[in-house]
Every structure is written in C-alpha cells, then in structure tokens.
KOLSEFI-128992 format. One record per residue: x, y, z of N, C-alpha, C in turn. Coordinates in steps of 0.05 Angstrom, whole numbers, plus 32768, in hexadecimal, padded with zeros to 4 digits. Layout:
KOLSEFI-128992
<site><n_east>X</n_east><n_north>Y</n_north><n_up>Z</n_up><ca_east>X</ca_east><ca_north>Y</ca_north><ca_up>Z</ca_up><c_east>X</c_east><c_north>Y</c_north><c_up>Z</c_up></site>
...
This chain:
KOLSEFI-128992
<site><n_east>8011</n_east><n_north>7FE8</n_north><n_up>8000</n_up><ca_east>8000</ca_east><ca_north>8000</ca_north><ca_up>8000</ca_up><c_east>8012</c_east><c_north>8019</c_north><c_up>8000</c_up></site>
<site><n_east>8009</n_east><n_north>802D</n_north><n_up>7FF2</n_up><ca_east>8019</ca_east><ca_north>8046</ca_north><ca_up>7FF0</ca_up><c_east>8012</c_east><c_north>8058</c_north><c_up>8007</c_up></site>
<site><n_east>8026</n_east><n_north>8062</n_north><n_up>8015</n_up><ca_east>8022</ca_east><ca_north>8074</ca_north><ca_up>802B</ca_up><c_east>801F</c_east><c_north>8090</c_north><c_up>8021</c_up></site>
<site><n_east>8009</n_east><n_north>809E</n_north><n_up>8028</n_up><ca_east>8005</ca_east><ca_north>80B9</ca_north><ca_up>801F</ca_up><c_east>801A</c_east><c_north>80CC</c_north><c_up>802C</c_up></site>
<site><n_east>801E</n_east><n_north>80E2</n_north><n_up>801E</n_up><ca_east>8031</ca_east><ca_north>80F6</ca_north><ca_up>8028</ca_up><c_east>8026</c_east><c_north>8102</c_north><c_up>8042</c_up></site>
<site><n_east>8038</n_east><n_north>810F</n_north><n_up>8051</n_up><ca_east>8030</ca_east><ca_north>811B</ca_north><ca_up>806A</ca_up><c_east>801A</c_east><c_north>8130</c_north><c_up>8065</c_up></site>
<site><n_east>801D</n_east><n_north>8140</n_north><n_up>8050</n_up><ca_east>8009</ca_east><ca_north>8154</ca_north><ca_up>8049</ca_up><c_east>7FEE</c_east><c_north>8147</c_north><c_up>8044</c_up></site>
<site><n_east>7FED</n_east><n_north>8131</n_north><n_up>8035</n_up><ca_east>7FD4</ca_east><ca_north>8123</ca_north><ca_up>802F</ca_up><c_east>7FC8</c_east><c_north>8117</c_north><c_up>8049</c_up></site>
<site><n_east>7FD9</n_east><n_north>810C</n_north><n_up>805A</n_up><ca_east>7FD0</ca_east><ca_north>8102</ca_north><ca_up>8074</ca_up><c_east>7FC3</c_east><c_north>8118</c_north><c_up>8085</c_up></site>
<site><n_east>7FCF</n_east><n_north>812F</n_north><n_up>8085</n_up><ca_east>7FC5</ca_east><ca_north>8146</ca_north><ca_up>8094</ca_up><c_east>7FAA</c_east><c_north>814E</c_north><c_up>8089</c_up></site>
<site><n_east>7FA8</n_east><n_north>814F</n_north><n_up>806E</n_up><ca_east>7F8F</ca_east><ca_north>8157</ca_north><ca_up>8061</ca_up><c_east>7F79</c_east><c_north>8143</c_north><c_up>8067</c_up></site>
<site><n_east>7F7F</n_east><n_north>8129</n_north><n_up>8066</n_up><ca_east>7F6C</ca_east><ca_north>8114</ca_north><ca_up>806D</ca_up><c_east>7F62</c_east><c_north>8117</c_north><c_up>808A</c_up></site>
<site><n_east>7F74</n_east><n_north>811C</n_north><n_up>809C</n_up><ca_east>7F6D</ca_east><ca_north>811F</ca_north><ca_up>80B8</ca_up><c_east>7F5B</c_east><c_north>8137</c_north><c_up>80BC</c_up></site>
<site><n_east>7F62</n_east><n_north>814D</n_north><n_up>80B0</n_up><ca_east>7F52</ca_east><ca_north>8166</ca_north><ca_up>80B3</ca_up><c_east>7F36</c_east><c_north>8161</c_north><c_up>80A7</c_up></site>
<site><n_east>7F34</n_east><n_north>8155</n_north><n_up>8090</n_up><ca_east>7F1A</ca_east><ca_north>8150</ca_north><ca_up>8084</ca_up><c_east>7F0A</c_east><c_north>813B</c_north><c_up>8094</c_up></site>
<site><n_east>7F17</n_east><n_north>8127</n_north><n_up>809F</n_up><ca_east>7F0A</ca_east><ca_north>8113</ca_north><ca_up>80AF</ca_up><c_east>7EFE</c_east><c_north>8120</c_north><c_up>80C8</c_up></site>
<site><n_east>7F0D</n_east><n_north>8132</n_north><n_up>80D4</n_up><ca_east>7F02</ca_east><ca_north>8140</ca_north><ca_up>80EC</ca_up><c_east>7EEB</c_east><c_north>8152</c_north><c_up>80E5</c_up></site>
<site><n_east>7EEC</n_east><n_north>815E</n_north><n_up>80CE</n_up><ca_east>7ED5</ca_east><ca_north>8170</ca_north><ca_up>80C6</ca_up><c_east>7EBC</c_east><c_north>815F</c_north><c_up>80C2</c_up></site>
<site><n_east>7EBF</n_east><n_north>8147</n_north><n_up>80B6</n_up><ca_east>7EA8</ca_east><ca_north>8136</ca_north><ca_up>80B2</ca_up><c_east>7E9E</c_east><c_north>812B</c_north><c_up>80CC</c_up></site>
<site><n_east>7EB0</n_east><n_north>8123</n_north><n_up>80DD</n_up><ca_east>7EA8</ca_east><ca_north>8118</ca_north><ca_up>80F8</ca_up><c_east>7E99</c_east><c_north>812E</c_north><c_up>8108</c_up></site>
<site><n_east>7EA1</n_east><n_north>8147</n_north><n_up>8105</n_up><ca_east>7E95</ca_east><ca_north>815C</ca_north><ca_up>8115</ca_up><c_east>7E7C</c_east><c_north>8168</c_north><c_up>8109</c_up></site>
<site><n_east>7E75</n_east><n_north>815F</n_north><n_up>80F1</n_up><ca_east>7E5D</ca_east><ca_north>816A</ca_north><ca_up>80E4</ca_up><c_east>7E43</c_east><c_north>815E</c_north><c_up>80EF</c_up></site>
<site><n_east>7E30</n_east><n_north>816F</n_north><n_up>80F5</n_up><ca_east>7E16</ca_east><ca_north>8165</ca_north><ca_up>80FF</ca_up><c_east>7E00</c_east><c_north>816B</c_north><c_up>80EB</c_up></site>
<site><n_east>7E06</n_east><n_north>8178</n_north><n_up>80D5</n_up><ca_east>7DF2</ca_east><ca_north>817F</ca_north><ca_up>80C1</ca_up><c_east>7DEF</c_east><c_north>8168</c_north><c_up>80AC</c_up></site>
<site><n_east>7DD9</n_east><n_north>815A</n_north><n_up>80AD</n_up><ca_east>7DD6</ca_east><ca_north>8142</ca_north><ca_up>809C</ca_up><c_east>7DD6</c_east><c_north>814A</c_north><c_up>807E</c_up></site>
<site><n_east>7DCB</n_east><n_north>8161</n_north><n_up>8077</n_up><ca_east>7DCB</ca_east><ca_north>8169</ca_north><ca_up>805B</ca_up><c_east>7DE8</c_east><c_north>816F</c_north><c_up>8051</c_up></site>
<site><n_east>7DF8</n_east><n_north>817B</n_north><n_up>8063</n_up><ca_east>7E14</ca_east><ca_north>8180</ca_north><ca_up>805B</ca_up><c_east>7E22</c_east><c_north>8165</c_north><c_up>8058</c_up></site>
<site><n_east>7E1D</n_east><n_north>8152</n_north><n_up>8069</n_up><ca_east>7E2A</ca_east><ca_north>8137</ca_north><ca_up>8067</ca_up><c_east>7E21</c_east><c_north>8129</c_north><c_up>804E</c_up></site>
<site><n_east>7E08</n_east><n_north>812C</n_north><n_up>8047</n_up><ca_east>7DFE</ca_east><ca_north>8120</ca_north><ca_up>802E</ca_up><c_east>7E0C</c_east><c_north>812C</c_north><c_up>8016</c_up></site>
<site><n_east>7E10</n_east><n_north>8146</n_north><n_up>8016</n_up><ca_east>7E1E</ca_east><ca_north>8154</ca_north><ca_up>8001</ca_up><c_east>7E3A</c_east><c_north>814A</c_north><c_up>7FFE</c_up></site>
<site><n_east>7E48</n_east><n_north>8147</n_north><n_up>8015</n_up><ca_east>7E63</ca_east><ca_north>813D</ca_north><ca_up>8015</ca_up><c_east>7E64</c_east><c_north>8121</c_north><c_up>800A</c_up></site>
<site><n_east>7E51</n_east><n_north>8110</n_north><n_up>8013</n_up><ca_east>7E50</ca_east><ca_north>80F4</ca_north><ca_up>800A</ca_up><c_east>7E4C</c_east><c_north>80F2</c_north><c_up>7FEC</c_up></site>
<site><n_east>7E3A</n_east><n_north>8103</n_north><n_up>7FE1</n_up><ca_east>7E35</ca_east><ca_north>8102</ca_north><ca_up>7FC4</ca_up><c_east>7E4D</c_east><c_north>810C</c_north><c_up>7FB5</c_up></site>
<site><n_east>7E5B</n_east><n_north>8120</n_north><n_up>7FBF</n_up><ca_east>7E73</ca_east><ca_north>812A</ca_north><ca_up>7FB2</ca_up><c_east>7E89</c_east><c_north>8114</c_north><c_up>7FB1</c_up></site>
<site><n_east>7E8C</n_east><n_north>8106</n_north><n_up>7FC8</n_up><ca_east>7EA0</ca_east><ca_north>80F1</ca_north><ca_up>7FCA</ca_up><c_east>7E98</c_east><c_north>80D9</c_north><c_up>7FB7</c_up></site>
<site><n_east>7E7F</n_east><n_north>80D2</n_north><n_up>7FB6</n_up><ca_east>7E76</ca_east><ca_north>80BD</ca_north><ca_up>7FA5</ca_up><c_east>7E7C</c_east><c_north>80C3</c_north><c_up>7F87</c_up></site>
<site><n_east>7E76</n_east><n_north>80DB</n_north><n_up>7F7F</n_up><ca_east>7E7B</ca_east><ca_north>80E4</ca_north><ca_up>7F63</ca_up><c_east>7E99</c_east><c_north>80E4</c_north><c_up>7F5E</c_up></site>
<site><n_east>7EA9</n_east><n_north>80EE</n_north><n_up>7F70</n_up><ca_east>7EC6</ca_east><ca_north>80EF</ca_north><ca_up>7F6C</ca_up><c_east>7ED2</c_east><c_north>80D3</c_north><c_up>7F6B</c_up></site>
<site><n_east>7EC7</n_east><n_north>80C1</n_north><n_up>7F7B</n_up><ca_east>7ED1</ca_east><ca_north>80A5</ca_north><ca_up>7F7B</ca_up><c_east>7ECC</c_east><c_north>8098</c_north><c_up>7F60</c_up></site>
<site><n_east>7EB3</n_east><n_north>809C</n_north><n_up>7F56</n_up><ca_east>7EAD</ca_east><ca_north>8090</ca_north><ca_up>7F3C</ca_up><c_east>7EBD</c_east><c_north>809C</c_north><c_up>7F25</c_up></site>
<site><n_east>7EC1</n_east><n_north>80B6</n_north><n_up>7F27</n_up><ca_east>7ED2</ca_east><ca_north>80C4</ca_north><ca_up>7F12</ca_up><c_east>7EEE</c_east><c_north>80B9</c_north><c_up>7F13</c_up></site>
<site><n_east>7EF9</n_east><n_north>80B6</n_north><n_up>7F2B</n_up><ca_east>7F14</ca_east><ca_north>80AC</ca_north><ca_up>7F2E</ca_up><c_east>7F16</c_east><c_north>8090</c_north><c_up>7F24</c_up></site>
<site><n_east>7F02</n_east><n_north>807F</n_north><n_up>7F29</n_up><ca_east>7F02</ca_east><ca_north>8064</ca_north><ca_up>7F1F</ca_up><c_east>7F02</c_east><c_north>8063</c_north><c_up>7F00</c_up></site>
<site><n_east>7EF2</n_east><n_north>8074</n_north><n_up>7EF4</n_up><ca_east>7EF2</ca_east><ca_north>8076</ca_north><ca_up>7ED6</ca_up><c_east>7F0C</c_east><c_north>807F</c_north><c_up>7ECB</c_up></site>
<site><n_east>7F18</n_east><n_north>8093</n_north><n_up>7ED8</n_up><ca_east>7F32</ca_east><ca_north>809E</ca_north><ca_up>7ECF</ca_up><c_east>7F48</c_east><c_north>8088</c_north><c_up>7ED1</c_up></site>
<site><n_east>7F47</n_east><n_north>8079</n_north><n_up>7EE7</n_up><ca_east>7F5B</ca_east><ca_north>8064</ca_north><ca_up>7EEB</ca_up><c_east>7F57</c_east><c_north>804F</c_north><c_up>7ED5</c_up></site>
<site><n_east>7F3F</n_east><n_north>8047</n_north><n_up>7ECF</n_up><ca_east>7F39</ca_east><ca_north>8034</ca_north><ca_up>7EBA</ca_up><c_east>7F43</c_east><c_north>803F</c_north><c_up>7E9F</c_up></site>
<site><n_east>7F3D</n_east><n_north>8058</n_north><n_up>7E9A</n_up><ca_east>7F45</ca_east><ca_north>8064</ca_north><ca_up>7E80</ca_up><c_east>7F63</c_east><c_north>8065</c_north><c_up>7E7D</c_up></site>
<site><n_east>7F71</n_east><n_north>806F</n_north><n_up>7E91</n_up><ca_east>7F8E</ca_east><ca_north>8072</ca_north><ca_up>7E8E</ca_up><c_east>7F9C</c_east><c_north>8057</c_north><c_up>7E91</c_up></site>
<site><n_east>7F90</n_east><n_north>8044</n_north><n_up>7E9F</n_up><ca_east>7F9B</ca_east><ca_north>8029</ca_north><ca_up>7EA0</ca_up><c_east>7F9A</c_east><c_north>801C</c_north><c_up>7E85</c_up></site>
<site><n_east>7F83</n_east><n_north>801F</n_north><n_up>7E77</n_up><ca_east>7F80</ca_east><ca_north>8014</ca_north><ca_up>7E5C</ca_up><c_east>7F95</c_east><c_north>8021</c_north><c_up>7E49</c_up></site>
<site><n_east>7F98</n_east><n_north>803B</n_north><n_up>7E4B</n_up><ca_east>7FAC</ca_east><ca_north>8048</ca_north><ca_up>7E3A</ca_up><c_east>7FC8</c_east><c_north>803E</c_north><c_up>7E3F</c_up></site>
<site><n_east>7FCF</n_east><n_north>803A</n_north><n_up>7E59</n_up><ca_east>7FEA</ca_east><ca_north>8030</ca_north><ca_up>7E60</ca_up><c_east>7FEF</c_east><c_north>8014</c_north><c_up>7E55</c_up></site>
<site><n_east>7FD9</n_east><n_north>8005</n_north><n_up>7E52</n_up><ca_east>7FDC</ca_east><ca_north>7FEA</ca_north><ca_up>7E48</ca_up><c_east>7FD9</c_east><c_north>7FE8</c_north><c_up>7E2A</c_up></site>
<site><n_east>7FD6</n_east><n_north>8000</n_north><n_up>7E1D</n_up><ca_east>7FD4</ca_east><ca_north>8001</ca_north><ca_up>7E00</ca_up><c_east>7FB9</c_east><c_north>7FF9</c_north><c_up>7DF5</c_up></site>
<site><n_east>7FA5</n_east><n_north>7FFA</n_north><n_up>7E06</n_up><ca_east>7F8A</ca_east><ca_north>7FF3</ca_north><ca_up>7DFE</ca_up><c_east>7F7B</c_east><c_north>800D</c_north><c_up>7DF9</c_up></site>
<site><n_east>7F67</n_east><n_north>800C</n_north><n_up>7DE7</n_up><ca_east>7F57</ca_east><ca_north>8024</ca_north><ca_up>7DE3</ca_up><c_east>7F47</c_east><c_north>802A</c_north><c_up>7DFB</c_up></site>
<site><n_east>7F48</n_east><n_north>8043</n_north><n_up>7E03</n_up><ca_east>7F38</ca_east><ca_north>804C</ca_north><ca_up>7E1B</ca_up><c_east>7F1D</c_east><c_north>8056</c_north><c_up>7E12</c_up></site>
<site><n_east>7F09</n_east><n_north>804F</n_north><n_up>7E21</n_up><ca_east>7EEE</ca_east><ca_north>8059</ca_north><ca_up>7E1B</ca_up><c_east>7EE8</c_east><c_north>8071</c_north><c_up>7E2E</c_up></site>
<site><n_east>7EDF</n_east><n_north>8086</n_north><n_up>7E22</n_up><ca_east>7ED7</ca_east><ca_north>809E</ca_north><ca_up>7E31</ca_up><c_east>7EB9</c_east><c_north>80A1</c_north><c_up>7E2F</c_up></site>
<site><n_east>7EAC</n_east><n_north>80A2</n_north><n_up>7E46</n_up><ca_east>7E8F</ca_east><ca_north>80A5</ca_north><ca_up>7E46</ca_up><c_east>7E89</c_east><c_north>80C3</c_north><c_up>7E44</c_up></site>
<site><n_east>7E75</n_east><n_north>80C9</n_north><n_up>7E34</n_up><ca_east>7E6D</ca_east><ca_north>80E5</ca_north><ca_up>7E32</ca_up><c_east>7E52</c_east><c_north>80EA</c_north><c_up>7E3D</c_up></site>
C-alpha cells in the first residue's frame, strides 16, 4: 500500500474531523454525494488511463 504524504495525511485528518463534527444532515448528504461522484469519476479515469497504458483503445463516455 502506498503511504500518503504528510500534507495529504494532514488534509485527510482535517476533513475527517470536519465530517465528524458536522451535525447538519443536509450538509452531510451533500458531502456524501460529492464524494460518490468523485469516486466514480476517479474509477472511470483509472480505467481510461489504464487502458491507454496497455495500448488498448480507451472508451470515453459522453
């Protein structure tokens, strides 16, 4: 497993504390939806660039 940089660890801790301290359910829903969308986008980008690295045609969804 790759160990994140100290700066990234700090950012993760700060954001984790902000989420843990949040009591507004609508704000948490917004954060959850943003994270879900970002995760799916990252998965598609990984698939796309992985295919390119292996010399396979990459499919881009529009």
